[in-house]
N, C-alpha and C positions, 0 to 999 in steps of 0.2 A: 504494500500500500504506500502511496505517495500523496503528498499535498501539492497541488498545483495552484498557483496564484496568477491571475491574469489582470492586468490593469489597462485601461483605455480612457480616452477622453469620452465624456458623456455622449457625444454625437455618435459614437460607434456602439452604443449599447445594443441595438437591434442586431448589428453585425456579429457582435460577440455571442449573443444568444444563439444565432444561427450557426456559428462556429462550434459551440458546445454541442448543439444538436447533431451536426455533421460528424463530430468526433464520438458520438454515442455516449456523451457524458450527461446523464439525466439528472443526477443529484448534485446540486451546487448551491452556494449562497452568494449574495452580493451585498455591497455596501457603497454608499456614496462617499467619495473622498475628494479632497482638494489636491491637485497636482501642482508642483512648483518646479520651475527651472531657474537657475541662477543666471541672471542677465549680466552681460558685460557692464563694467562701471560706466562706460559712456552712455549706455541706454538708461541706466539708473539716474545719471546726472541730468538727462534730458527730461525725465519724468517730473511732472509738477509736484507730485507727492513721492519723492524719491525714497523716503524711509519706509514707505508702505509697499509690501510685496503683494502682487496680484496672483492668486492661484487660479488654475483652470479647473472647472468642474469636471471631475473624473469619476470613474466607477471601478471598483475592485470586485472580482469574482474569485471564489476559491472552492476547491472540491477535493475530497479524499477519494482517490480512484487508483486503478492499477496502471502499470507502466505502459501496457499496450495502447490504452486509450489516450494516454498522454503523448505518446509518439505520434499518433494521428492528429491530435490537437495541435502539436507544434508544427506539423507539416502544413496544416490548413492556415495557421497564423502566419507562417513564413510566406506562403503564397499570397495571402491578403496584403501583407506588408510590402511585397515587391511591386504590387499594382497601386500603391498608395500615392496620392497626389499631395499630401500634406506632410508636415514634419512631426506628426504625432502617431508613431507606429503603436500597434498593440504590443504590449510587453508581457512576457510570461516567465515564470521561474518554477522550478520543481524542488521540493524539499523532502528528504526521506522522513518517514515516520517510524520511530523506533518501537513505540508501544502504542496500543490503542485498545479500547474496550468497546 
């Protein structure tokens, strides 16, 4: 069993749901999060409220599932990201689960 975590900007929520469906991952959870990128100092200096950081509305999905489904999920995400026209790819990470009940 593995824990897979997928993050994306909120605009890709439907796409991520379709990706999970294509990968046959039926059980998962999601949570709204704020995503941040550290902007170069020049961009911060040009911001009227330079001390204020603006986050992007994002979403995080996670699922406890087996390796075979995760391999399929990653293949679908990689394909999605190669056809992306924005600088906000879907990100995914896998963590091993040592024990579970």
